[in-house]
N, C-alpha and C positions, 0 to 999 in steps of 0.2 A: 734408327734405320741405317743399314749398311750403305756406304757410298755407292756400291755397285748396283743397288736396287732403285736408286733415284731415277725417275722418269721425267719426260717432258712435261707431265702434268704439274710438276712443282714450279714451273715457270709460267707466268701470266704476261701476256702482251698488255702494256699499259697505254701507250699513245705514240703518235707520230709527231715530230716537230720539224717544221720547215717545208719548203717547196722551192722549185726552180724560180730564181728571181734575177731579173735584169738589174743593172745599176739603178739605184734610187728606189727599188722595191725591197720589201722585207723578205728575206730568204737567203738561199745559198746557191752557189754555182759550182758543182762538182766538189763538195767538201771532202777534205782528206784527213782532217785531224780535229780532235776535240780536247779541250782542257777545262777542268773544273776549278772555279774560283771561289772566293769567300762569299758568304751570304747568298747562297743559291744561284750564283752567277755561273754562266757557261760561255766559253769562247769557242767558236767554230771557224776553222781556217778553210777558205775556198781556194782551190787551185785554178780551176777554169781553164779554158782554152787560151792559146797564145794570142789569138786574134781579137780578144776582147779585154783590153788592158785594165779597165776598172772593175773587172770581176774578181781580180786577185785581192782578197780582203779578209779581214777578221771580223766576224759578227759577235757582238756582246749582248746577252739577254738573260732573263731569269728563267729558271726551270719551271717553277710552279705555274705562274700566270703567263709565261712566255712573253713577258714584256720586253720588246726590243729597245735596247738602250742606245747603241751606236755601232758604227763600223769604222775600221781604220786599215790603212795599207793600200798599196796600188802597185801596178806593174812598173818596174824600173830597177836601177842599180844604185840610186842615191839613198840617203838616209830615210828609213821608214818604208822602203819599197822592196818588192820581191820580184824574182823572175820565175823560179820553180820552187815555191814554198812547199814544204813537205809535212812538217809536224810542229806542234806547239805544246807548251806546258806552262802552268802558272805556279809561282812560288807563294809562300805564306804572306808576303807583303802585297800580293796581287800583281806583281810584275809578270809579263808574258814573254816567253822565249820562243823564237821561231827559227827553224832550220830552213836554209835555202840551198837546194842541190846545185843549182847553176852558179850562184855566186859564192858557194862554199863558205858560208858564214852563218852565224847566229845573230839575229837582230833582237834587241830587247826593248820592250815598251812598258810604260807604267799601266796601271789598271784602267786609265782613261784613254789609252791609245797614244800617248805622247812618246815619241821615239827617244830612247835614252842612250843607246850605244850599240855597237856590233863588234864582233871579233871573228877571226878565222881567215884562212887563205888556202888555195888549192896546193896539194902536194902530198908526199908520202912520209914526210918526216914527223918528228914529235910536234904535236899540236896542230898539224896540218890535216886537211880533209880532202877526200875525193867523193863528192856526192853525199854529204851528211843527211841522214834520214831521221829515224825516230829518236826521241830523247825523253829522259825521265829524271826526276830528282831523287837522290838517295836520302838517308836519314839526316845527313848534315846539310841538306840542300845543295850538295854538289850535283853537277849535271853529267849524266851518262849519255853519250851520243853514239848512235850506230853509224860508224864511218863506212858506208856501204861498199864503195868500190875499192877501199883499202882493206875490207874484210876484217874489221876489228871494232872493238868498243873502246872509246876514249873517255876519260874522266877529267872534268874541269871544275874549278870553282865557278860561282855565278858571275864572276867578273872576267872569266876567260883564262884564268891561270891553269896551266896544264898540271895534272896530278898523276896520270898513269894511263895504262892501256893493257889490253890483252886480245889475243886472237890473231889468226892468219888465214890465208886462203886454203881451203881443203874441205874434205868430207868427214874427217875423223872427229872424235869428241873434242870439243873446244875450238875447232876450226869453223870458218864461215865461208859461205858463198853469197855475197850481197845481203848482209843483214839489213832488216828494215825496222820493224817495231821493237821497242824495248820497254820493259815494265818491271816493277818490284812488288813483292808480297809484303805481308805484315811483319815478317821476320827479316826483311830487307834482302832476301834472295833476289837475284836478277834473272829475268826471263827474256830471251831474245828470239824474235821471229827470224829464223835463218832461211830467207826467202827462196833462194835457188836450190837449197838443199831440202826443201819441203819438210821442215821440222821446226820444233821449238826446242831450244836448249836452256837448261836451268843451271845457274852458277851461284856460288856464295857471294856475299857482298865484296869479297876480295878477288872475285873472278875465277875461283876454282870450280871446275866442272862437276856437276852433280848428276844430271840425267838428261835424256832426250825423250821427246814426245813426237810420234808421227813418222810417216814415210810418204813417198810419192804415191798418188792415186786419188780415186774419187769415192772410195768406200768409207764407212765410219772409221774414224781414227787415222785416216790418210788425208794428205793435203795436196793442193795444187797452188803453190805460191802463197803461203801464209804471210799476211802483211802486218798483223798486230796481235797482241796478247794482253790480257788483263787478269787479275786475280782478286777474288772477293775475300772477305774477312775469315771465311771458313776454309780457305785454301783451294776452292774450285777455280779452275783455269778456263778462260774463255779465249778461243783462238779464232781470229778472222781468217777464214779459208777463202781468200780473195778469188782464186781461179775457179773454185767450185761454187761461188755465190752462196756462201753459208757461213754460219758461226757454229763452231763445235765446242762442247763442254766436256771437261775432263776432271777427275778427282785429283787430289794432291799427289797421288802416286802416278799420274799420267794415264789412268784407265778411262776409256771413252764412256761417257754417260748419255749424252743426247746431243741434238743439234737443232738450230733454227734455220729456216729458209726465208722467213719474212712473214709478217702478219699485218702490214700497215693498213691504216685507215686514213680518212681525210684529216689533215692537220688543222689546227686553229688558224694558222696563217693562210692555209689554203681556203678555208671557209671564208675568211675575211676577203680574200681576192674574189671568190665566187660571188659574194654578195655585193661587192663593189662594181662588178661588171657581169651580171648574171647572163645576159644574152650571149656574150662572147664565150664565157666559160661553159655554158650548157652546150653550145655548138661544138666546142672541142670535145666534151665528154661523149657526145653522140657518135663521135668517130670511133670510139672503143667498142669492139664487139662484146667483150666481157671484161669485168673489173677484176677478175681473179688474178691475172698476171701482175696487176698493180700492187698487190700485197707483197710481192717477192723482192728479195734483195737483188740488186744488179751491181756487181763490183763493190761489195762492202769492203771497207779499207781500214777502219780503226774501231777501237772499243775501249770504254772506260767503265769502271764500277764506282759509283758514288758512295757517300757515307751511309746512305739508306739501303745500300746493296741493290740499287737499280743498275741494270746493265744497259748502257747506252751505246748503240751501234751506229757508226757513220755509214750510211747507205749511199755511196758516192754518186753513182750514175743516176740515181733517183733524186738526188739533191735534197736529202732529208736525213733525219735521225729516227731510228726505231728504238723504243724503250721497253724493256722487260723487267719483271720483278720476281725474285724467288719468294715462295710462299712460306718458307720455314726460317726466315731471317729473324 
């Protein structure tokens, strides 16, 4: 089948994970990033509002059975704390790396949530940041960071040693205006969600420009503040079109294929909460005139593709994940 003939029918909605949760409850509060760990593990970073300090946290659970294991992190500027957490990624050892836009640093935890170290400071110089956002590991497990307000990508070892950078402010090829999400494909090419330029840019592993996807707008193939990007093993590209409340799919050449606007159902954790306090939950549900809007994305912000080629989308304002599966994997 030619890539351009692929339709939405090749993608099946699988399930919803999560719900809005206060401290002490199982769930998320405005999740902003997701990381895949070993042995079916998932880490989800909740940003939450500034006035609820203990909603800034990382949840750890299994994908298949959705067994909640633990959570770690809280509001603050001390070791193991966050102020404006943005993105996270997990390495092969299970260590978790988290960017903090306000504190201009990366914090590192082991797989159980024990704080290990941090590095970084605000600035425009080598190895300094201004609002670090998305991050990803390359083939050597070096870390690529979207240094958003410095309009560049920086590269470090896992221990914070500076390795290089590219990019500058602008709209030309290879320039950025507030880059956010960053990802790699199976050939280790680098994709950057160039947020205020409303496009995705693709680079070689050395930072050489290859191509652009998208332009400003709300039509298919256009973006309104794309926040993240992920690539599956066949080269299909998934872009979180944050301002248009959708996720768009492109082939490896950047041609538009299809889009998702959300298909969510009740999550397992949501059902558990319903059964734990049915009278209260039924009363809340009766306030909804129709359930159709509940299916849709509201400010989706991040996406990953796991080893089974499941597309997992962080539906931030709905406090949940929505999962899709390609049928030809």
